Phi, psi and omega in degrees: 000155177286148171260109185219156183279324180274125183285149175286138178308141188296323183293333174292315182293317180295316180297317179297321180294319180291318179298321178297315180294320179297320183286324186264327184251348180071029181282171179272134180298317183292320179297321180284324184288319184264036173294157184300331182288336183253009187297326183258012177268172181283080185292331180295324178292315180293320180300316180294320180293318178295320180300313180293322181296315180290323181297320183255022183301316181296318179295320180295322177298322178293320177298316180295322181290321181290322182270341181068030185296321182289334177281318181286332181240075186295338182276356181277126179291123186297323182288320176293320179298322180295319180293316182293319180294324178296317179295323182284319187268318187247351183257242183283353179069012178207161182245140187283329188249185180231036177287164183301315177300320179295318179297321180295315180296320179297326180293341180258009186298315181297320178295323178298319184291336180280343181283123179287132179241146178295151180298143181284125179279123180273113181253142175282094185284131178277123182276128179275143178288171178269121178256137175226141178250138179274128176280095185289356171290335183240342185208138177276161180293324179293321177294325179294318178299317178297321180294320178295320179294326176295333179275000176101006179275150181254125181274127178245124182295141180292141182298149176263008180277212183279174178295324178295324176296323179295317180299320177294324181295314183286336175288337181265010180291137175273182187295335182243022176256152172207155181215168179273147183292154184290327184250306184268107189283348175268009182243141179238153186241131181236172175298148183302333183274001182291133181249134181233005187292335178250016182278141186298317181298326178289316181293334179269006178064022174271343180237125182247127176278105185216134179289150183298321183300321181285348177269347181294324180304316179292321180299321182274335174293316173048058178285139178285165178298142182090001182283161174251121189237146177237122172255106191283333178227081199276324187297145004277356174114012180298308182288326180298311180290329176294321176297317180299320178290326182295319180266008177057039179059022179248094183149208181212136180232124172267117179250112188250134176213133183274316185291132186295315182294317179292329177295321177295320177298319179299311181299319180296318182290322178297318180292319183291328180272000180056047175272084191285340183273005184267132172247112182277145182226119180269086180193173178275132181298330180291343179273353178285117184255174178298137186107339176250132180056032180292344181274002181295126181255329182233137184232136174240128187230115176231080187283174176299140182215182181287340181071023184291346180272350181288142180296319177263065183246138178270358190260052171294332176226132180236134179297147183299324182295314181293320179296320178295323179293320180293314181296324177297317179294319180296320178295322178298315180299314184291320176299317180298318180296323182285324192256341190260355184234099191296333182266359181295131182241345182208137180227137171244119179255130182215153174216158173261045181236151177249009178275124180299334180298330180268354189239269184300320182294321177298314180299311183298313182297316186285318182296321181289329185260356185290143175295313177283146184268117178236154177233149180269120180282152179278109183294330179300320178289322179297325179266011177057037176079001184268063174199159187246331189245129181225178185289174184276145176283357177300333182254027175075200182294330178302318182296318182289344179277351181269169185239140170242141172244121187242139185299321187284335183247324181263355178059038177226182172287157179292129189207151176233147183208139176221139180248123181244141180229138179293139181296124182297342179292344182267019175299142188274133175284186186296328183284357176091352179267156179292150178299321183295316181293324178293322177295323179296319179297318179297320179296322179296324178292326181286333186302314180301321180295316179296320180295323179295317181296321178296320180295320180295317179297320180295320181295319180294324178296320179295320180295323180288330182279325184283161179290155184292319184294320179292323179296321182293327178293326183277332183278157175264163183295324180297323179292325178299314182297321178296320179294324179297316179295319182294327184263003184298320180297318179296322182293321180297320179296317180294320180298321179299320179296318179296319181296320179296321180293326183265004186297326183292322183270341185243042182296320182294322182292317181292326181291329179295334180290332180254059185295126163204160189297317183294318181294322180297317180298316181295323180294315179299321179297319179297318179298313181297321179298317179296317180295319179297320179298318179293320182295322179296321181293323184250013179056048180228139178255121183292149180264136180294338181295334180296317179297320181296317181297322180296319179294320179296320179298320179300315182296317181296319180294324177297316179298318181295322179295322179295318178297319179297323179296318179297317180296321181294324179293324184277339183286160178282178182297319182295319180296320180298317180297319179295319180298320180296318179297317179298313180298321180297322180290320184290319186249012179051052183244131177256125181298145181274121182291327184294332181272350179060038173052046179288154183293321181296321181295319180296320179300314183294321179296318179297317179300316181297319180294318179298320179295321177297319179298320180298318180296319180297317180298319181298317179295320179297319181297322179294319179298319181295315181297324180294333178279001176089008179276168178275190181276008183297319179302327179293320180292320179299317179295327177295320179294320179299319179297323179294318179298000000 
């Protein structure tokens, strides 16, 4: 800065300071302008100067760049120079004082006039009405209406029609008309030229100058009385004091602010509005860890932003680096709000920006990546369809569920808002863990069992598909025995079927299994009767030696079968497979895959085959005897079997 004896006019310095804060911190011009320190200053003069400076900010930057004034005059403050140059080129065309900064700007006037500037586009600017909120901690809405009427204002009831009807109504307000807001019932709407800075209700903090858009977050959060609320970026305290009035000071509000100067402003505003349920905290919200403010049920988050939605905003264009830094900070705040407060059930996220990077994209990124499960509520449904501007479909359904407030159509400041609610499925069970995490653990426990069952089914399918001989080489003897036990029930059923089929031809064999003296006698009688019947038909008397020879053959075959069984148990797998092939060729028998060539099955098959052979031999012997021959053919066949 210059060291000069003549002081710079105060309204230039104040305007330069506010423009700097708006540009660097994204603050609200009105909040900064109507600070308690400037309340009794000529705010209308400063307001007009700030308005022109921000309006022509781009043109002034081009003048400075073309003339190189900031490079040639390094001691000149750029923000003060911008305000003075705006007054000289676009304002009154003259400067009131003779301070060193003013003299420097005047020396560049001719160079400024030579720089070609694009023609100024005249836009039909939509004038926003004056919104005021009643501090119901100190004054009721009915008393406020009476006070306004005492001042000569005429109360017009808010329309009961649509939201568009309401917008037409407030655009038609005359200078002495006022009405109640369509959504926020503690807010009243006046003509744009209405002044309240010297009004008694304003000076007594019963009347708060607050735009409608900034009052919507509390309206949509709607915490009941007795709730615990957290305002993560509280200064200057508009939403904090509105929350206190909403719950009628019955509950608890944590108001957190990191900046020391803004924290002092917050504390002062909380005290003046008698928001007794508010506990102010001078710290960074990101430093609040689990165990602190754990009882917070409702959270309101309005982090630092570009301020592109403000009518008096210098941020028509924001550098990508600064925008990326802001969005990163906003995502950190929202993640912290979702994950660090276990009892939180509802969050309202808002910014005074119209850039989707700070709004829908932040919501989409954080909700998808958050550990805790939150869902974005449809603001259109919450407002019962009485709103016109919503988020972009570029970010899916989440984007369309958000709300935008735009100056040209909603007659408010530019604003974004999203309402998030914790998924009710994430209610915590008695053990303290989330339902979702407990379900995941149960699924993990079930997975090994399911995998084992799938593996068993696959193994059995492979065994059924592969050849019997290859399977036997791969299996162990212990596994064979287990399979035999498992299939024993099936084998018994099959054996019963075979026995029933062979019962007609093998009556003698089956009768021998149920040995008792009476049954044997009856069987012998039946045999003799059959033989006598046959002998009578062919005039032949049977010889008893035939029966004896048949019995001897049975005994020898039984002994031989037992010896074969012992040998089969002692032989190796390869010997067993060869034996099965030999037996299959001799008796034209194909092993059954379903029984898996068990030893017990082979024994039963051999017994059954031997019994069939015995019946055949017996029949042959009878045929021989009937032809008048001796028992020699039977003996020859016996020798053949031995060979």
